[in-house]
C-alpha positions in Angstrom: 10.0 -15.8 3.9 8.0 -13.3 1.7 4.9 -11.4 2.5 1.9 -12.4 0.4 -0.5 -10.0 -1.3 -3.7 -11.2 -2.9 -5.1 -9.1 -5.8 -8.3 -9.8 -7.6 -11.5 -8.3 -9.1 -14.5 -8.1 -6.8 -16.3 -11.3 -5.9 -13.3 -13.5 -6.9 -13.1 -15.4 -3.6 -9.9 -13.6 -2.7 -10.7 -13.3 1.0 -11.6 -17.0 1.3 -8.4 -18.0 -0.4 -6.3 -15.6 1.8 -7.9 -16.9 5.0 -7.2 -20.6 4.1 -3.6 -19.8 3.1 -3.1 -17.9 6.4 -4.5 -20.9 8.4 -2.3 -23.3 6.5 0.9 -21.3 7.0 0.1 -20.1 10.5 0.5 -16.4 9.7 -1.9 -13.4 10.2 -4.4 -12.5 7.5 -5.0 -8.8 7.2 -7.1 -6.4 5.1 -9.5 -4.0 6.9 -7.3 -4.3 10.0 -4.7 -2.3 8.2 -7.2 0.5 7.6 -8.2 0.6 11.2 -4.6 0.6 12.5 -3.6 3.3 10.0 -6.5 5.6 11.0 -5.7 5.1 14.7 -2.0 5.6 14.3 -2.2 8.8 12.3 -5.4 10.1 13.9 -7.2 10.2 10.5 -11.0 9.4 10.1 -11.4 5.8 9.0 -13.6 6.8 6.1 -10.6 8.8 4.5 -8.3 5.8 4.8 -10.9 3.5 3.4 -11.6 5.7 0.3 -7.8 6.1 -0.3 -7.6 2.4 -1.2 -11.1 1.6 -2.5 -12.0 4.6 -4.6 -10.3 6.2 -7.6 -9.2 9.8 -7.1 -11.7 12.7 -7.5 -10.7 15.8 -9.5 -10.0 17.5 -6.1 -7.7 14.6 -5.1 -5.8 14.8 -8.4 -4.8 18.4 -7.7 -4.1 18.1 -4.0 -1.9 15.4 -2.4 -4.4 14.2 0.2 -4.9 10.7 -1.3 -1.1 10.2 -1.7 -0.7 11.2 1.9 -3.2 8.6 3.0 -1.7 5.9 0.8 1.7 6.6 2.3 0.2 6.1 5.8 -1.2 2.8 4.7 2.1 1.7 3.3 3.8 2.7 6.6 1.4 0.5 8.5 2.0 -2.5 6.2 5.8 -2.1 6.6 5.6 -1.7 10.3 3.7 -5.0 10.4 6.2 -6.6 8.1 9.1 -5.5 10.3 7.6 -7.7 13.1 6.9 -10.8 11.0 5.3 -12.3 7.9 1.6 -11.9 7.0 -0.8 -12.2 4.1 -2.6 -9.0 2.9 -5.7 -9.3 0.8 -6.8 -5.7 0.9 -6.8 -3.5 -2.2 -3.6 -2.2 -3.7 -1.1 -4.5 -2.0 0.8 -5.3 -5.2 1.2 -1.5 -5.7 1.9 -0.3 -2.2 4.5 -3.0 -1.6 5.9 -3.1 -5.1 9.4 -2.0 -4.0 9.5 -4.4 -1.0 11.9 -7.3 -1.7 10.6 -10.9 -1.6 6.9 -10.0 -1.9 4.8 -12.9 -3.3 2.2 -11.0 -5.4 -0.7 -13.2 -6.3 -3.5 -12.4 -8.8 -6.7 -14.4 -8.7 -8.4 -14.5 -12.1 -12.2 -15.3 -12.3 -14.7 -15.0 -15.1 -17.2 -12.1 -15.0 -20.1 -14.5 -15.2 -18.9 -16.4 -12.1 -18.3 -13.1 -10.2 -21.8 -11.9 -11.3 -23.4 -15.0 -9.9 -21.5 -14.5 -6.6 -22.6 -10.8 -6.5 -26.2 -11.8 -7.0 -26.0 -14.5 -4.3 -24.5 -12.1 -1.7 -26.6 -9.0 -2.5 -29.9 -10.7 -3.2 -30.4 -8.2 -6.0 -31.6 -8.9 -9.6 -29.0 -9.6 -12.4 -29.3 -6.1 -14.0 -28.6 -4.2 -10.8 -25.9 -6.7 -9.7 -24.2 -6.4 -13.1 -24.1 -2.6 -12.7 -22.7 -2.7 -9.2 -20.0 -5.2 -10.2 -19.1 -3.2 -13.3 -18.7 0.0 -11.3 -16.5 -1.8 -8.7 -14.3 -3.0 -11.6 -14.0 0.5 -13.0 -13.1 1.9 -9.6 -10.2 -0.6 -9.2 -8.9 0.1 -12.7 -9.2 3.9 -12.2 -7.3 3.6 -8.8 -4.5 1.5 -10.4 -4.1 3.8 -13.3 -3.8 6.8 -10.9 -1.3 5.2 -8.6 1.0 3.2 -10.9 -0.2 3.9 -14.5 -0.9 0.2 -14.9 -3.9 -2.1 -15.6 -4.5 -4.4 -12.5 -5.4 -7.2 -14.9 -1.9 -7.2 -16.4 -0.4 -10.5 -15.1 3.2 -9.1 -15.5 2.6 -7.1 -12.3 2.4 -10.3 -10.2 4.5 -13.3 -9.2 1.6 -15.7 -9.7 -1.6 -15.5 -11.7 -4.0 -18.2 -10.8 -7.1 -19.1 -12.8 -9.9 -19.8 -10.2 -12.0 -21.7 -12.8 -9.1 -24.1 -13.5 -7.7 -24.5 -10.0 -10.7 -23.8 -7.8 -10.1 -22.5 -4.3 -8.3 -25.5 -3.0 -5.8 -25.5 -5.9 -5.1 -21.8 -5.5 -4.4 -22.3 -1.8 -2.1 -25.2 -2.5 0.0 -23.4 -5.2 0.3 -20.3 -3.0 1.4 -22.3 0.1 3.9 -24.4 -1.9 5.4 -21.3 -3.6 5.7 -19.5 -0.2 7.5 -22.5 1.2 10.2 -22.5 -1.4 12.2 -19.9 0.5 13.5 -18.3 -2.6 16.0 -15.9 -1.1 19.4 -16.6 0.4 19.1 -17.3 4.2 22.5 -15.7 4.6 21.0 -12.4 3.4 18.2 -12.5 6.0 19.8 -9.9 8.3 20.3 -7.5 5.4 16.7 -8.1 4.4 15.5 -7.3 7.9 17.5 -4.1 8.0 16.2 -3.1 4.6 12.6 -3.6 5.8 13.3 -1.6 9.0 14.7 1.3 6.9 11.8 1.2 4.6 9.3 1.2 7.5 11.1 4.1 9.1 11.4 6.1 5.8 7.8 5.6 4.9 6.4 6.4 8.4 8.4 9.7 8.6 7.4 10.7 5.1 3.7 9.9 5.8 3.9 12.0 8.9 5.4 15.0 7.1 3.5 14.9 3.8 0.3 16.5 5.1 2.3 19.5 6.2 5.1 19.4 3.6 3.9 17.6 0.4 7.3 17.9 -1.4 9.4 15.8 1.1 12.1 13.3 0.3 13.2 10.8 3.0 15.9 8.2 3.0 17.3 6.0 5.8 20.3 3.7 6.2 20.5 1.6 9.4 18.4 4.2 11.2 20.4 7.2 10.0 17.7 9.5 8.6 18.1 12.1 5.9 15.2 14.5 5.1 14.9 17.0 2.3 11.9 19.4 2.4 11.1 21.7 -0.5 8.7 24.3 0.8 8.1 28.0 0.1 9.4 29.9 3.1 11.4 32.8 4.3 12.4 31.0 7.5 14.0 27.6 6.8 14.9 27.1 10.4 11.3 27.4 11.5 10.3 24.7 8.9 13.1 22.5 10.1 12.1 22.8 13.7 8.4 22.1 12.9 9.4 19.0 10.9 11.6 17.6 13.7 8.8 18.3 16.2 6.3 16.4 14.0 8.6 13.4 13.8 9.1 13.5 17.5 10.4 10.3 19.1 9.6 8.0 16.1 11.2 4.6 17.0 14.2 3.4 15.0 15.9 6.8 14.4 19.6 6.7 15.4 20.5 10.1 13.9 18.8 12.7 11.7 19.7 15.4 9.2 16.9 17.7 8.0 17.5 20.2 5.2 14.9 22.7 3.9 15.0 24.2 0.4 13.1 27.4 -0.2 10.8 26.9 -3.1 10.0 30.6 -3.4 10.4 32.0 -7.0 13.3 34.4 -6.9 12.4 38.0 -7.5 13.6 39.6 -10.8 13.5 43.0 -12.4 10.0 42.0 -13.6 8.7 42.2 -10.0 9.8 45.8 -9.6 
């Protein structure tokens, strides 16, 4: 059974649809819970995790890898959850963060701006002009975020498994289509064990990378059935020290059966020009 992600523009009834789908299918419905869990697991202030998925990058964040680190942490939390069972995620960026996860049912809810503006005015109690400005800024932030992360427009329906027109289907119709599609069981049951191992390896790889990235941004991690391979590119004169530090940071992360950690010195070699 696939995980479901719900993507939409602001005020498109995405949370309402996600909640009803979750109740119908009997699976957890998650959004802000992932932010809280990520912040607690990695000992990061909640505000930093929140801005990682809700705000486009600042100039500072474009230069330094902080936002990428926080997004890797969020993905690690999502995969950890997935390793323990199906769920529906209606927080921002699900279609991007889980793009490489097999059997993900990525849903896009489409709603006209005038309908979303009416919803914004009802919820905020603000006049039309201010509500329009708020909604337009939220839309810009989401487009900016998507362009930064995956160089794609979030309104591009090719990014999704399903694109549902809220005006045509209404909430009940969207819920029905999502539940029916989820129930099709589109992947081979005989491949279930392989799928579970793939998810476990992805969860382990992403968690280890998220742990190491704040200290060693240029880190590559792969895993096969719990056998972990880490390659760190870092300027250093003592590769053994970096290796020991990395192994210490990873600690007793669950799921590791064996580990190989290599460190590549990124220092620019000295030439005759340096003399």
